[in-house]
N, C-alpha and C positions, 0 to 999 in steps of 0.2 A: 869782562862780561859776567853778569850774575848768572852762574849753571843751577844753583840750587838755595832757598829760602827756609827755616826752620827756626821758628818762633825767636824772632827778631835777630837771627843770625845769619847771617851770607856767606855762602860759597862763592866765591869769587876767581876765575880761570885769570890770569894774567897774559898779554899777548906776548909773542914770538920775542921782540924787540925787548921785553924784561925777563925773558927764560920761562918760556910757560911750564906754567904751575898752577895748582890751586893754593889758595890762601882764607882764610877765614876772615869776615869783618862786621863791624857792627855799624850802625848809621852814627854819623857825628850829629850834633848839634846846629851845624850849619844846613844841613838839608831841612831841619824844620819838620811838617808835618807831609813833605813831600815823598809818596808811594817809593816803593820798590817792587821789583818782578823779576822772575827770569828774563832773561834777556837785555838786561837793560846794561848799557855800556855805562862804567864808575870809574870814576876817578878815585886814588888811594891815596894814606898817606900813613908814617908808623910801619910798624911790623909788618914787613913782606917776606917774611924769610920763608914760610909756608910751613912749620914744625907746627907738632901738633898742640904747642904753647903757643903760638904765635895769632896776635889777633891785631890788625888795620883796620882803619877808621874809613867809610866810604865820605868822601867831603864833597861829591858833585854827581849828579845826574844828567849826561851828556841827552842833549834832544832828540827823541823817541822816530825813527824813521817811519816804522807800522806800528800799530796798537791792535791788538786783537781783545775786543772787550766784550763784555755781556751783560747784563744788568740780571736780577733775582727772578724778577718775573715782567710782563711786557705793563707793568704800572707803575713799578720800581725804578725813581728817578736816578739812584744810585748804582754810576758804572762802575764796576770790578775787572781791573786792568787782569788779564789771564797769562798774556805773552808780550815781551815788548821788540821789536827790530825783527819780528820773522818775516821771511821773504816769501815762504807760503805756508799754506796752511793742510794739512793731508787730512782730509776727511774718512775716517777708516769705516768702512761698510761691506756688512757680511751678506751675503747673495741669499744663504740660509743657515737656520740654525743659529742665530735670531734671523726674522724675514728681514728685510731693510724697509727702513722708516723713512720716507720721502718728506716727511715733515720735519724732520730733524734736519737730514740735509741740505733742506733748502734756506735752514735757518741759521746753520753755520756759512752756509754760500754769502750769508745776507751780512753776514758778521764779517767775513773775510772782505769782500767787497766793498764795505767800509772802512774797514782797517786798510785798507791799503795792500793785504796780502793775494797772492795769486792763488787761486785755489787748484788742488789736486785730488782728485775721488780715487779711491783705493779702496779697491772689489778684494775682497779676501772670500776662501773659502769656494772657488769655480769651478773646483771638482763637484762641487752638491747642483749647482745651478748654471746657467747660461747667462752672462752680464748683460747681454745684447738689448732682453727691453727697456732694464734700469736705465743703460746708456742711452738709448734712445732718446726719454723726455729730457737729458740735459745736453744733448746737442746741440739744440739752437744757441746754448750760451756759451758753448764754444772751452767747456771744461778740460784739462786735459785729466788723462782718466789712464789708472794699471790693475788689471787685475791680477792675482795672484792663488794660487793652490797652496794646500796645506804641504808642506815639506816639498815644493816647488821652486824652481828656479826663479833668485829676486834679482838680476841683474837689472830688469829693464827699470827694476824699483828703485834700486839703488843710484842710476842713471840719473833719474829726476829728483834724487835726493843730493846728489854731491855739490858738495861748495856752497850748500846752502842751506841757510837755518831754517826748518821745517818743525813747524809743532803740530800734534796730531791728537785728533778729537774723533773719540768713538765712544758708541754705545755700549755696554757690559756685554760681554762674549763675542764681541764680532773677531777678535784676536790680534788688538792693538798690542797687549803686552808680550804675545809671543811674537809677532813681527820687530818690536824693538829688541828682544835678546837674539832671534837670527840675525838683524841690523848691527848689535854692536854684541858681541860674544861674552863682552864683560858687564852686561847692565845688569845678570840678574833679576829682573822685573818678574813678580811674581804672576801668575799667570793662573785663572781659573775655567769652570764648566757652564754651562746652560743649562738653568733650570728646566727639566724637561716637560714640567706644569705649568708653569709662566710662562715660558720662553725665552726668559730673560738672565742675564747673566751675572755673575757674582763681582763688584767693584773687585779690586784686587791691587792696581798703581794706590799709594795710600801718601804721594806727595810729588809733587810737580820737577821735576829735573830736565837739566838740557843735558845730552851725552853726545861726547864726539863722535862721529864717523871715521873707520877705517878710510875710507876714502877722500875724506875732508867734507869740511860739512857738521852742522848740528841737529839732533832730533830732539825736541822738547815733547817730550810724555806728560798731559796735563789729566790727573786724576781727580775723581768727584767731585763733578759737577752734576749736581744734582737737577739744575734748572738753565736753560738759555734763552734768558728774556731779549729783549731786541728794544725795549726802551730807548734807549739812546742814539737808534739809528734814525735821522736824518732824512727824510725824501728827497731832497736837495741834492744833498751827497750821494747818495744809493746811484742816483740819476746817471754819476760819470760812468759807473761802470758798465752803461750803453750809448755807448757813444754816438752810434748808430738810429738812437729814437733822442736823442739831446737834444737836435736842433727843433725836431718836431715838440716836445714839450715848450719850446718857448713860447708857445698860441695857447697854451693851456692859461686856464681863470688863476687867478692868485689862490695861493693856498692849495693846488690844487695833488688830488693826491693820486691819479696817475689810475686809480679802479674804480671810477664814477661815471657817470653819465656828463654827459659836454668836455671829456676829454679830449683831446686837440692831436693825442695820437690815433687816434681811431683812422679820424681823417687821413690823416699822415701816411698810416699803413695801406689804407684802402686806394691812397695813388700813387702806391708802388715804391714809395722813398723808404721803406722797411721791410722784412720779412713779417708776415703775421705770427709767423712760431717765435719771435724774438720779444713782441709785446705780449702774446700768453705765456714767455717766460718770465717778464718783468714784474706783471699782474701776481703769476703764481707767487714770487719770492715775497712781494708786495705785502702778499695779504696773508703768510707767514709772520708775520712782525706781531697779528693780532690771533692768531690760533693756540691755541688751548695746547697746553704741554703736559698736561697732565693725569692726560688717561688711558687708556692700554694701548697708545703707539710708542710711549714708553717716555720718560722726564729723566733718567739715570745717566749722564757723561759720564763716561769712565776712563 
């Protein structure tokens, strides 16, 4: 498993069968232009001793189970793979200082559903605000959530992360690096403060890295994503995350985006075949694909 990437060199964790240890590697010519990212399962040849001067070669990338992707913006056709083979996406959201940013949460949910990852809402600083109002808007989606307080018990969160590969996303200042340091005591991820004037945090993590959890599983700390475009998301793929609405969508006109007049889902819901809250949630998430991300709601994933 690729656990770190640094200027064309890769840190790879060997599986237990080969004696769990980290080795350094480079891409072999056989891979061509095929990209590699955190979480990729790969095959190695060469020096796998794991010493400081050992250097193996990555000759094959195994098929990816899931892919968390983004584009630079909503008009950019070039996809950027953030994490491969993650089981879930933990969207870290501060309940206060800074305030929650629902539009960015929605965008992350769209990316999770599209990439095959189960979403997990991790609400921090619950000692400063009640999580109930925010959770109410996501209840129709059935998103799993956990709320934590500063210096509080993380056992519930650890239970959600155990034996899973979890990618972490969060805007600056929400406490993501603080969480990582608490979950993985030797992680030593940098932490920062929120600017009292702008309400934004300072980017602290400078490179993506996969960290092994003491209770089993991995967390992938993803830094510095300045935008989260969704140009790659196809409406047909996204509908698979709403199986209770998918049958109703079969009556839609060709090319229906499900947020326009004459969408068959309106009649489907009116007939009682699905809760109206589910259709409202679907349309809110779909609309987030075309929402601007550069305004005062924030554009800096860290």
